[in-house]
N, C-alpha and C positions, 0 to 999 in steps of 0.2 A: 054657398058660391063659390068655383075655384077659380085661383087668380090666375092671370094669364103670365106665361113664359114668355120671356123677349130672349133669342138668339143673340152672342155678343155680334158683335160687328166684324168682319173679315177682315185683315189687313190687306192693304193694295201689295198688288206683286212688286220687287225690289226692281227700281230701274235700272238699266243697263249703264256702265260705265263707260263711256268715249274717251277715248287718252287725247287730248290737244298734242296739238302739234309743237314743238319745243321753240322756247321763245330764245331771242339771242340777246345776249347780255353786250357783248361788245365788241370790239375786234381790234387788232392788233395787225401791224405793218410789218414784213418780213423788211431785214437788213436795208436794200438797197430797190428790193423790185419793190410792186407795187402789188402783189400779193395778198389778198387779206385775209385772214384765218379770223373766223367767226366763232365762240365758244358759245355754248348753251347757256341758259338761264342758272341760275345758285341751285343747288342741290341733285341738280343732274348730272351722273357722269357720262366723261367723255368717249365718246368712239374712242376706237382703236385706229381709225383713219384720222379722227380730230385728232387725237394723242400726237400722232406719227408729224401733224403739220406742226402742232405745238413744240414739238423737240427739234424739228426743223428747223421753224423760227428761233429756238434758243440758239440754236448752234449756228447760223448765220447771225447773229447779234452779237453772241458774247465768244462766240470761239466752242464752247464746250454748253453743256447741261448741267444744271443741279443737281444734286443725288436723286436718286430712283425714289427716297419718300421724299424729297419734294416736288418732281412729277405727280407721285400717286395722290399726294395731297390736294396737287393744283387739277389736276384729273377726276378726283372725287375716286380713284380703284386703291386696292392692296397694293402694297411695296409687290408683290407676288407676281400680279397680273403685268405692271410694269417691266418688273423681270423677263417675262415669258413674251411680250411684244419686243422689248428691245432682245431678245434672242432670235424673234422671226423675222424682225427690220436686217439684223446681221447675216441670218439665211438669205435672205430675199437683194441683199447685196446694197439693199437701202442706207444703213450705217454701217461704220465698223468701230471694234470694242480693242483699247488695248490694256494689258496690265500696267498700272503704274504705280507700285506698289504696294498698299491693300485695298486700289480702288481699281474701275476699269474707267478710262476715260474714252468717251463717245465721239463720235465725228461721221460728219459727211464721207459716203463711201465714193 
C-alpha cells in the first residue's frame, strides 16, 4: 500500500500596504498673529511648505533662524535639503539672506 502525499499549504498573498494620514503632533502660534503651524508626528519629515512655515514662524518669533543644521534636525531632513530650500525661497523672494562673517543671516523679504 502506498502512503498518501500531502501538498504543502500555499502561502496567502501579501496584504497591500495602506498609507495612513499624517498625525499632528503639536502646533506653534506665530508671534502676534493667530496663524497656527501644525507639524506631523515624530519620524516623518516635514514637507517644503511646512518647513517654510516653520522658518517664517522662527523669524517672526526670534528675528532670525538657528543654523541650517538645527532646521534640518527639526524638519528631519538633510542639511543640503534645507540649503536648497533656502536658496529656492530666496529666489522666490520669500526670504532674504545676507553674508555676516562666516555665516548667512536669513530675514523675511
